[in-house]
C-alpha positions in Angstrom: 12.6 46.3 -6.7 9.2 48.0 -7.3 7.1 45.9 -9.7 6.2 48.8 -12.0 9.9 49.7 -12.4 10.8 46.1 -13.1 8.2 45.9 -15.8 9.9 48.8 -17.7 13.4 47.3 -17.7 13.2 45.3 -21.0 12.1 48.4 -22.9 14.7 50.6 -21.1 17.4 48.2 -22.2 16.3 48.6 -25.9 16.6 52.3 -25.6 20.0 52.1 -23.9 21.1 49.9 -26.8 20.6 52.8 -29.1 23.6 54.5 -27.5 25.6 51.5 -28.6 27.9 51.5 -25.6 29.2 48.0 -26.3 31.1 49.4 -29.3 33.5 51.2 -27.0 34.2 49.1 -24.0 37.3 51.2 -23.2 35.2 54.3 -22.8 32.7 52.7 -20.4 35.5 51.0 -18.5 37.4 54.2 -18.0 34.5 56.4 -16.8 35.2 57.6 -13.3 33.1 56.1 -10.5 33.3 58.9 -7.9 30.0 59.8 -6.2 27.8 62.6 -7.5 24.4 64.0 -6.5 21.7 64.4 -9.1 19.6 67.5 -9.2 16.5 67.7 -11.5 15.9 71.4 -12.4 12.5 72.6 -13.6 13.0 75.4 -16.1 9.4 75.9 -17.2 6.0 75.4 -15.5 4.9 71.8 -15.9 3.1 68.7 -14.7 5.9 66.3 -13.8 5.4 62.8 -15.3 7.6 59.8 -16.0 9.8 59.6 -12.9 9.4 55.8 -12.8 11.0 55.7 -16.2 13.9 57.8 -14.9 14.3 55.4 -12.0 14.1 52.4 -14.4 17.0 53.8 -16.5 19.4 54.0 -13.6 18.2 50.7 -12.1 18.8 49.0 -15.4 22.4 50.4 -15.4 23.0 48.8 -12.0 22.1 51.6 -9.6 20.9 50.4 -6.1 19.4 53.8 -5.3 16.0 54.1 -3.7 14.0 56.4 -6.1 10.7 56.2 -4.1 11.1 59.9 -3.0 10.1 60.8 -6.6 6.6 59.5 -6.0 5.7 62.7 -4.1 6.6 64.8 -7.2 4.9 62.7 -9.8 1.8 64.4 -11.3 2.5 67.6 -9.4 2.4 71.0 -11.0 5.9 72.5 -10.5 7.0 76.0 -11.3 10.0 77.4 -13.1 13.0 77.3 -10.7 11.9 74.2 -8.7 14.8 71.9 -7.9 14.6 68.3 -6.9 17.8 67.0 -5.3 18.3 63.3 -5.1 19.0 62.2 -1.5 21.5 59.5 -2.4 24.7 59.8 -4.4 25.3 57.8 -7.5 28.5 56.7 -9.2 29.4 59.2 -12.0 29.7 56.5 -14.6 26.1 55.4 -14.1 24.8 59.0 -13.8 26.5 60.2 -17.0 25.5 57.0 -19.0 21.8 57.3 -18.1 21.3 61.0 -17.9 20.2 61.8 -21.4 17.8 58.8 -21.8 16.3 59.5 -18.3 15.8 63.1 -19.1 14.4 62.5 -22.5 11.7 60.2 -21.1 10.7 62.6 -18.3 10.7 65.6 -20.6 8.5 63.8 -23.2 6.1 62.5 -20.5 5.9 65.8 -18.7 5.2 67.7 -22.0 2.2 65.5 -22.7 0.9 65.6 -19.1 1.2 69.4 -19.1 -0.5 69.8 -22.5 -3.2 67.4 -21.5 -3.9 69.2 -18.3 -4.6 72.4 -20.2 -7.4 70.6 -22.2 -8.8 68.9 -19.1 -9.1 72.3 -17.3 -11.3 73.6 -20.2 -13.6 70.5 -20.3 -13.9 69.6 -16.6 -16.5 72.2 -15.6 -18.9 70.6 -18.1 -18.1 67.1 -16.9 -16.7 66.1 -20.3 -13.7 63.7 -20.4 -10.6 64.4 -22.6 -9.4 61.2 -24.4 -6.2 60.4 -26.3 -6.1 58.3 -29.5 -3.8 55.7 -31.1 -1.8 58.5 -32.8 1.2 57.7 -30.6 4.9 57.4 -31.3 5.9 53.8 -32.1 7.7 52.3 -29.1 6.4 55.1 -26.8 2.7 54.3 -26.6 2.8 53.1 -23.0 4.7 56.2 -21.8 2.6 58.6 -23.8 -0.8 57.2 -22.7 0.5 57.1 -19.1 1.4 60.8 -19.4 -2.2 61.6 -20.6 -3.6 60.0 -17.5 -1.1 62.0 -15.3 -2.4 65.1 -17.0 -6.0 64.2 -16.0 -7.1 62.8 -19.3 -8.3 59.3 -20.2 -7.1 56.6 -22.5 -9.4 55.9 -25.4 -7.9 52.4 -25.8 -4.4 51.1 -25.4 -4.5 49.0 -28.6 -6.8 47.9 -31.4 -8.3 45.0 -29.5 -9.1 46.7 -26.2 -12.3 48.1 -27.7 -13.6 47.4 -31.2 -13.9 50.5 -33.3 -15.8 50.5 -36.5 -14.0 52.9 -38.9 -14.6 53.9 -42.5 -12.3 51.2 -43.8 -14.2 48.6 -41.9 -17.5 49.8 -43.3 -16.1 49.8 -46.8 -14.5 46.4 -46.6 -16.9 44.5 -44.4 -20.3 45.2 -45.8 -21.2 48.6 -44.4 -21.9 49.4 -40.8 -24.1 46.4 -40.3 -21.5 44.0 -41.8 -18.7 45.6 -39.7 -20.8 45.3 -36.5 -21.4 41.6 -37.2 -17.7 41.0 -37.8 -16.7 42.4 -34.4 -19.6 40.8 -32.6 -18.5 37.5 -34.1 -15.1 37.8 -32.4 -16.7 36.3 -29.3 -15.1 38.7 -26.8 -17.8 39.1 -24.2 -16.7 42.3 -22.5 -15.4 44.3 -25.5 -17.4 47.4 -26.3 -17.9 48.5 -29.9 -17.5 52.2 -30.9 -18.7 53.3 -34.3 -17.2 56.2 -36.1 -20.0 58.4 -37.4 -19.7 61.0 -40.2 -23.3 62.3 -40.7 -26.7 62.5 -39.1 -27.9 59.8 -41.4 -25.1 57.5 -40.3 -26.0 58.2 -36.7 -29.6 57.3 -37.3 -28.5 54.0 -38.8 -26.2 53.3 -35.8 -29.1 54.0 -33.4 -31.4 51.7 -35.4 -28.8 48.9 -35.1 -28.6 49.3 -31.4 -25.1 50.9 -31.2 -24.3 52.2 -27.7 -21.1 54.1 -28.3 -20.5 56.5 -31.2 -17.7 58.9 -32.2 -18.9 61.9 -34.0 -16.0 62.6 -36.4 -15.5 66.1 -37.7 -19.0 67.3 -36.7 -19.4 71.0 -36.4 -20.8 72.3 -33.1 -24.2 72.9 -34.8 -24.3 69.3 -36.1 -23.3 68.0 -32.7 -26.3 69.9 -31.2 -28.5 68.2 -33.8 -26.9 64.8 -33.0 -27.5 64.9 -29.3 -31.2 65.5 -29.8 -31.2 61.9 -31.2 -29.2 60.4 -28.2 -30.9 57.5 -26.5 -30.5 56.5 -22.8 -27.4 54.6 -22.2 -25.5 55.9 -25.3 -22.2 57.7 -25.1 -21.2 60.4 -27.5 -17.6 61.2 -28.2 -16.6 64.1 -30.5 -13.4 64.1 -32.4 -11.7 66.0 -35.3 -10.6 69.6 -35.5 -10.3 70.0 -31.7 -7.7 72.2 -30.0 -7.5 74.6 -27.1 -9.1 77.4 -29.2 -12.1 75.3 -30.5 -12.8 73.1 -27.4 -15.1 75.7 -25.8 -17.5 75.4 -28.8 -17.8 71.6 -28.3 -18.6 71.7 -24.6 -22.2 70.7 -25.4 -24.6 69.0 -23.1 -25.0 65.4 -24.3 -21.3 65.1 -25.3 -19.5 62.7 -22.9 -15.9 63.0 -24.2 -13.6 64.8 -26.7 -10.7 62.9 -28.2 -7.6 64.6 -29.6 -4.6 63.0 -31.3 -2.7 66.2 -30.7 -2.4 65.4 -27.0 0.4 63.0 -27.9 1.8 64.1 -31.2 2.1 67.9 -30.8 2.5 68.7 -27.1 4.8 71.7 -26.7 8.1 70.9 -25.1 8.6 71.7 -21.4 12.1 72.5 -20.2 14.1 70.7 -17.5 17.6 69.5 -16.9 19.4 66.8 -14.9 22.6 68.1 -13.4 25.4 66.6 -11.3 27.1 67.9 -8.2 30.3 66.3 -7.0 30.4 65.4 -3.3 
């Protein structure tokens, strides 16, 4: 079994448990086991993502199928009307039990990947990276952040401790920016970067005076960002965040900005349309 699929199985089992199939053993026992062919139908243009999750659903249910053929479709732009026929048959009882969960996961991942790619296409000509945030759905962070990468974006951080981030609440509670920086530096993690959330030009000047390398300019107007990049020192990275969307991004493609971060990549991606159908053989 592919190691990546195996790593997903415990979480897949939790999601399968939501269907509570153990309550009705008679139903699961009586489901027919005749072979069917699965067909994934693309019903709106999309960037396909999450096929490993689909494979993991059926694998967890006991399927012995080889799903490696899906690798050639992952991260590909597919048009409305595209059909992907699975080369092997599957027992109907497994197919019908896993169909909705598998489809939900692929649809959610593909929606985020497709939405992310639209933002990446705008920023790429200027060499500016598109980042996600921690504004993810509880229990689905791994899937959602993976989908961002499939769409050409980058992960800001997977969790709180991947990169230390000094936010307003840290400054308020830990003795200002200087006290918050000391708190994180005292964690003794040699390779962790520290990012400081900045809300004004004065705060940026303070961060620079304290030797901060990475800053996030939060809710800065394009004019304020242009003022901020004039202060940028060699080796610093500037990330802009807040109020960004497909309509406003062009105003923020400013020389000196390294990345734009958007929570909306994961929490408001428009739904793509696809279905998983069976064909008796």
